[in-house]
N, C-alpha and C positions, 0 to 999 in steps of 0.2 A: 506494500496499501506504502502510497507514495506519500513525503513528508516535507515539507519548507521547515527549513532547516533557519534556526535565528543568525540574521546576521553579525558581525562580531562575535562572534560562538566559533573562532573553527574547531574544536573540539569534538563538534557536533555530527561533521561531515565525514568522518574518516576519509577514506582517498581520495575524495576529490580534492581533500587541502592540498594531495604531494604533487599535483598537476600543478600547483601553485610552483614548487620551488623547483619540478621539467623545467618547466619554461624559464624561471629564475636564469637555472642555469645553461640549459642549452641555445635562448634567441635569444638571450640579451645580456648572456656577460660577454664581456671584451669588445663590445660591441659602444660605440660611440653616435650620435643621432646628432642633424642639426634642427628636428624639430617633433612634436608628438608629431604631424603629419609622417613625416618621414621614419618615424621605428612603429606604426598602426600601418604603414605599408611594406617593411619589413615581418610583424607581425603578420599581413596576411597570408603573405608571401610564405613566411617558415611554414605555419598551418598551412597549407596549401600544398607546400613543396618534402617540408619534414612530416610534422605531428604526427598528420593522419596520413601517411604516407607505412610508418615504419610497423615493422610487427610488433604488436603489446603484448612486454615477459607474462604477464599475466591471461590474455587470453586466448596466447596465440596469434592473432590474427592483426589486421591492421584498422584500426579504429573506422577510418571512410566506410570498411569491408562492413564492417560489426553493424555501424548503424546503417546504412544502408539497409541490409539484413533482419534486423534485431528491434532495431529501435526506434525510429521516423512512425512504421504506421502504429508504434501502441504513441506515441502523444499524439495525448488530445488532451481538452479543455477538464477538469475534476467536476462533476456538476455539483452547484449549489456551496462554491468552493469561488471566492472576489479571487483576483490573478496575486500575484505574491507581493505583500508590501502596502495594498489597499488595503487591507482590513490584518491586523496581529494581535493576537492574543496568547501572553503572557502570563507566567505566577512572577511573584516576585513575595521577599523578606521584608516587610517594612522597620528599619535600622534601627537605631536608639536614636536618634535624630528627627523620627517620624518621619523622613524621606523612604523614596521608595528612590533604585538605581534602575536608571532605564537609558542605553545610548551613552557614557555615559554623563548622564546626566542628572539630575536628581531633584523629585518634586514628592512635594510636602503631602501627606495624610493626616488626619485627625491623628492627633498624640494614642489617646485611647486603645488602638490596634497596633500598637508595638508591639513586634519582637510576631505577627500573623506574618500567614500569608492570605496574598490578594494577587486579585488577576486584575492584569492592566490591559487596557482597549486602545490599541493604537489604529488611531481610521483621521482620513483627512483635517493632518496638521492637531491632529486632538489627542488627550492622550485623559483617559475614562481610568479609575483606578472601583474595584467594585472587590466588598468584606462581605461574605456570605450569600452574596445575589444582588447586591444594594449598593449602590452605588455613592461614594464614598468622600471623592472626587476625582476633580472636571478641569486641564488645566491646558492653555496652550500650547502646545510642545515647538520646544528650545531649539534653534534653530544652530544654537552656539554647542561648543563640547565644556566636556567641563566644567556647564554651570548650575546655578542651582535655581528654583523655580518655585518659590514658595509665600503660602496664605498663612500668614499671620492668625488667623485665627485656628488654625490645624496644632498652633504653639502653644495656646495658651497653656494650658495644664504642665507643660514642663520647666522645671524647676532652674534659673541661671541657664534657659536658650538662648545661641549665638547667635547676630542675627545683622554678621560681620559679613560683607563678601554675596551676601545673597540678590535675590530680585526681586522685590515687592512684589504683590498684587495690589490693584488701589487700593484704595480702603473703604470701604462700607456707610462709616462711620467719620467724623472729624476728628482728631484730636484732645485730649482733654486739657485745659486752658491751665498754664504753669502756675501755682500756685501765690503768691502775692509779693510773699518770702526769699523765693525764689530770682524776686526781679528786683536788684539792686543794683547802683552803677558801682561797676566798675571798681572806684578809686575805693570803696567799703571796703571790700577783696586789698586791694596794694594796701592801704594805711593798717590790713592786720597782717598781712606779708614784711611788712618794713622796706616796705617801695617801690618802682611800679618792677614788672619784670625787669 
């Protein structure tokens, strides 16, 4: 039964990843290319003349012949499945900072489900997080790498939550005003310290 593997997870792909090393060593190593177009033209020729015509060590036949005889006719769309990457459904565990990790980015979820497994659905640039079948968080998918998308409401119950270096969602209510005793002129602080900075 065909199963699409998750991106950025080479260990889930078995022998498919070995082909990457073969291309690097056999087609690219020792060559220099003036442009991306020159590299692509070289790879197209290499695939036609070298990779597809060699006798494969595992199957004992050329990839070109095997594809035409066994695989070409079998390639059909899976009924009831969207094309790969249009919709992804994966499972993640909620970290101690009330975030799940997805494609190097972190997305917040309610702190009460720290340590729990959640289902993450990625579709149309949206990240939806479900716990026990109920949606608990929804974020726009970040186009950045290694970033954090945080909804402040998700972290409200975490003591000492560190909010530095994260992208905040817009507040739904304005922040409370500062107490009057904190709105002193700077000269009062300088007097306590014994002079200006």
